[in-house]
C-alpha angles and dihedrals in degrees: 000000000000120000132186119257090250090053092047089052091054092049091052092047089054089048089056093051096247111170101165136038126186112208157133121224131231142160097279092056101034091113091053091051091049090055094041089061089062093058135074091242111125113235120202111201109214126194097230131026093232086062091051089063095041090050091049086048093052090047092050095047094047096044102030088231130116111276117221132202132177125205139162129250129277114011090009094064097034086059088063097060097092091051092046092050091049091051091046093054092047095043096240118168108238137153114207113196112197133181122234136190116268115290092248091060099046109121093019097097090248122181110293094000120147132160094244092166088061094042095051099038093101094048105041129075085228138335139201142204109203109218099168129046089218088064096048100090096043091045094053091046089051090050093056091045092052093043095057103032131081110350100357123232147149120293121194122208114192112200122192117224095242090056091057091050097042127094130240142156114270129201128171113268134252127221113292119248123178120189093205096048120061115148116205108241101162113066126225104266092209089061093048092050090057089064095062098071089049092054090047097048108033120092102199108041126167135186118216112196127190141181092288089073090058094043092053092044090239101137096113091048090050091049091049091053094049095048099041093047094034095233123156117238134219126178139204120239089265091048097058107131094024087105123025107263092207090060113107089235093059118102096180127231125349128215143039092352097018125128120280091239094051094049094045095045094049091049092050100041123111095207127037116188103196118194125185097347135125100203094243118201090247087061102042104037107187101015095207089061098041114116090332096165096050142088106230128216115194121194115184138141091224110074091194090065093058114093089356094120107000129036111240134203099212118023116196119188111200148090110302095229096048092043093051092046090056093043092052090052091052091049090051089059097058134067107240089195119191094004098147093044092049093049099042094103089051093052091044090054091049091050090052091053090047094051100041099041110028123159102277145166135183114251115223139168088278124072114268114214091222088058091055092053092047092051090048088054092050095047094047092040087229093292100111123106104241124204123179142201115225130275132032092347090057093052095046089051090051093047103042107029107075113219116207098166134054122245092031098100114063119179142142098254110163099034099029094215113191111221093038100112106067098047090042089053089052090053092048091048090053089052092049110023094177096048126099105247119188129184109207103206146173122229091247101044096044090062091062091076104007089132088078089078083082089056092051093048096045092047094045093239112156097211117162123219118202108194116199092203114196098150092243142088081253109201095044088047089053091054090048090051094051104034107018104050094258091295097155099199114184094333100104110102100187092137096072132136124259096259094202092056091042091055089051091048088058091048093254130115123266126202132174139198123193100168132052092241090059097054101084095045093050092048092047092049094045093050092051097052111097093218137070109290135191113203112194114201115189100214138183104298099218101033113140136210111247144222093045129177112207115233112278095015127117114262090247090063095080128165105224134198 
């Protein structure tokens, strides 16, 4: 039986288990939308195509499934590029379906034609232009396979309008196999066995966990390794939640705005077991000084990430979960002996760093942003899904909300895309309708995609937005304060909307706190309301994020409060 291209697409999406699409219609994809309406697939109508990708991103990170978005040609798909680049840098599995002008017009500068395959080639794991309706089903299946396998990432499929209207035979698909693409899941056991003597004989070991641990669903295996071998753990920004932060072995986040104890311990360790990380510059600081006393183990599914930024002693290419399972079995076969006695001086030193240089801020008559995040943590008991915008709000969320579970901290890490948090919260709320989902935002970043409040209201998604409102583009202002003689050039955001009235204009609820004693009550009320809520907290205008490592410095060279 012959089906239209649009119908074939819907059949493949059902094969792949797609239950939600985030999108915005247009002429080039009108046939797809017409067919989509006949299915049970939930469609979330966003107000901007960038938000469609960020929402699919939030959905993917919260659920662990492939996120899907659907946009039209020309400006519709060029609006997705920021979201695609963010997903690419954070290894998020997405499939972006875009419309294109009819095949006969490609290359003729037709209305709303752009070469989106060329534009997105540097920021997708792979992309496709479908030129034959007979190839449509297999191409889309391949896209999902590539998105979720190996090191995950975004895949774009560009579909000309005549392909969606044409007719072709359709048959249910078979499993995808690609000769040129074979990710290495099982690690080399010889390499893993080399790690055991290092764990046995080193006195100051550390584990450094990144987003790859969460992507491979390896948090329990990582926790088992840390506890059985009694090794302290630090995480990257993307790795928050990979190891319980309330565990005594947790040192918190490492890097430019990491904890004092994490940065000092990593710099002093003699063994660093790195799992699912890419040694980003915000983590390492000055690479020559990073972990200079240690032997470094690096476990990652992407061989191009190993030795890319930091030389390593033992490289292990493989899936994080499978690798850690094998490593834990090997550890279980050896007698670790007087482990606690040998490492007592190391743990004593770590406790000294913890007690003498904790994360801290000075409470005043004005609201401190750190205080807001701490109160949010207390009221939600650490169980909320937290998304963030980008900047100071992002770092305060990472520092002061303790994440004990994976997939509960969703942020644009590698790209740092302002405007990410609200649409990502919408995606996470779709994935988990009964969860508390909170976007911790700044007053600058929230305005990048504030129009998505309409999406939340229309879709009945009770996302909460906590705005840490300091009247500045906060992180850039902090750099200007510290390194540019307090010359606040174009970072003052005094001309901002009344966020309470803006929430009400969108049909949501707006609340505000201006004094520290009002914070808890506003948070408690906002969390209870079963509707989208914006909570506007007027915080200390020139509060900074500390610790802070200046650009180009070693991570031990921290500016402290």
